[in-house]
N, C-alpha and C positions, 0 to 999 in steps of 0.2 A: 133432393141434393146428390144422392145416391146415383141415381137414375142419368143426373145431367152428367156426371163425372165421365159413367162409361158410354155415354154419347160420344161426349169430348174425346175420349181415348179410342173412340171406335172411328169417328172422322180421320184424326190425325193418321191410326194405322193404314186408314184407306186413301188417305192421300200419300203417303211413305210407298205403298206397294204402287199405286200407278207412276209415281215419280220411277220409279226403280223399272217396273216394266217399261216406261218411254224411254229411259235411259238406255237402257237394253238394246231398245229396237232403232235408238238413233244413233249407236255405236255400231251396230250391224249395217246401216245403210252410210255412214260417216266414220270410217276407221281413223284412228290416230295419226298414222304415217304413210297409210296403204301396203304395210309390209303385211306377212301371214301371223294368224295367230297366236302361235308359238313365239313369234318375235314380239308380238304385243302382251303375252302373258309375264316374258322374262322383262320386258321395259317396266310393268306394272310390278314385278316383284322385286325391281331395282337391278336387276342384271342386266346392262346394255350388251347388246351383241355388236360385234366389233368384226 
């Protein structure tokens, strides 16, 4: 039982890491609006550049 729980947690962790890595590379290839990374960081933090 304990081994099965460890395996399930490990699989979920690996899937989360793979999702984060693929999302990172996707955002590198397809930025949100084509602006520089400074503007993207300010948009993500909620401070819209005008």
